[in-house]
C-alpha positions in Angstrom: 22.3 -18.2 -10.2 19.6 -15.6 -9.8 20.7 -14.7 -6.3 24.2 -14.2 -7.7 22.8 -11.9 -10.4 21.0 -9.8 -7.8 24.2 -9.6 -5.7 26.2 -8.4 -8.6 23.6 -5.7 -9.3 23.6 -4.6 -5.6 20.1 -5.8 -4.8 19.1 -8.0 -1.9 15.8 -9.9 -2.3 15.6 -10.9 1.4 16.0 -7.2 2.4 13.4 -6.1 -0.1 11.0 -8.8 1.0 11.5 -7.8 4.7 10.8 -4.2 3.8 7.7 -5.3 2.0 6.5 -7.1 5.2 6.9 -3.8 7.1 4.8 -2.1 4.4 2.2 -4.8 4.6 1.8 -4.1 8.4 1.3 -0.4 7.8 -1.2 -1.2 5.0 -3.1 -3.4 7.5 -3.3 -0.4 9.9 -4.5 1.8 7.2 -7.2 -0.7 6.2 -8.3 -0.8 9.8 -8.7 3.0 9.8 -10.7 2.8 6.5 -13.0 0.2 8.1 -13.5 2.4 11.1 -14.2 5.4 8.8 -16.8 3.4 6.9 -18.7 2.3 10.0 -22.5 2.4 9.5 -23.2 4.1 12.8 -20.9 7.0 12.0 -22.6 7.8 8.6 -24.9 10.8 8.5 -28.4 10.4 7.1 -29.4 11.9 3.8 -27.7 12.7 0.5 -24.2 12.8 2.0 -24.5 9.1 2.9 -24.3 7.9 -0.7 -22.9 4.5 -1.1 -19.4 4.6 -2.6 -18.4 7.8 -0.8 -15.0 8.8 0.5 -14.6 5.8 2.8 -15.4 3.3 0.0 -13.0 5.0 -2.4 -10.3 5.0 0.3 -10.9 1.3 0.8 -10.6 0.6 -2.9 -7.4 2.6 -3.1 -5.9 0.6 -0.2 -6.9 -2.6 -1.9 -5.2 -1.5 -5.1 -2.0 -0.6 -3.3 -2.1 -3.9 -1.4 -2.5 -5.8 -4.7 0.4 -4.0 -6.2 2.5 -4.9 -3.1 1.5 -8.5 -3.2 2.2 -8.8 -7.0 5.6 -7.3 -6.7 6.4 -9.6 -3.7 5.3 -12.6 -5.7 7.4 -11.6 -8.7 10.5 -11.0 -6.5 10.0 -14.5 -5.0 9.5 -16.1 -8.4 12.6 -14.4 -9.8 14.7 -15.4 -6.8 13.5 -19.0 -7.3 14.7 -18.9 -10.9 11.5 -18.6 -12.9 12.7 -18.0 -16.5 9.6 -16.1 -17.4 10.3 -13.3 -14.9 13.0 -10.7 -15.8 14.9 -8.5 -13.3 13.7 -5.5 -15.2 10.0 -6.3 -14.6 10.6 -7.2 -10.9 12.4 -3.9 -10.3 9.8 -1.8 -12.1 6.9 -3.5 -10.3 8.7 -3.0 -6.9 9.3 0.7 -7.7 5.6 1.1 -8.8 4.4 -0.5 -5.5 6.8 1.7 -3.5 5.6 4.9 -5.1 2.0 3.9 -4.7 2.7 3.2 -1.0 4.4 6.5 -0.5 1.5 8.3 -2.1 -0.9 6.5 0.1 1.2 7.4 3.1 1.1 11.1 2.1 -2.7 10.9 1.8 -2.8 9.4 5.3 -0.6 12.1 6.7 -2.7 14.8 5.1 -5.9 13.3 6.5 -4.4 13.1 10.0 -3.2 16.7 9.8 -6.7 17.8 8.6 -8.3 15.9 11.4 -6.0 17.5 14.0 -6.7 20.9 12.6 -10.4 20.4 12.8 -10.2 18.9 16.3 -8.3 22.0 17.5 -10.8 24.5 16.2 -12.8 26.3 18.9 -16.5 25.6 18.9 
């Protein structure tokens, strides 16, 4: 019955879930970059090496986005399985929030890569 409701509204849960798996793989790559950025051997000594710096904040942000993605996936699965406590409105809102958070994260990554490339191309 719930799959029929989604079909009438033009939504495809399997398609949304497969898109979320693609997003999860990109998030995994971004987590790996954050881990590499927070490596102890790469940190400078002194006041700039404060715990909870940029790399830690980046890691926390990636964890929050990942948690949003996981929550929206779980809600979509529960709705598709017919859980009466989950409404379509909540599922769609959570999926949109997760999508927006991911897009914002992707834009931050793009800006970081562009800044790195600009710094790398500067003459010394």
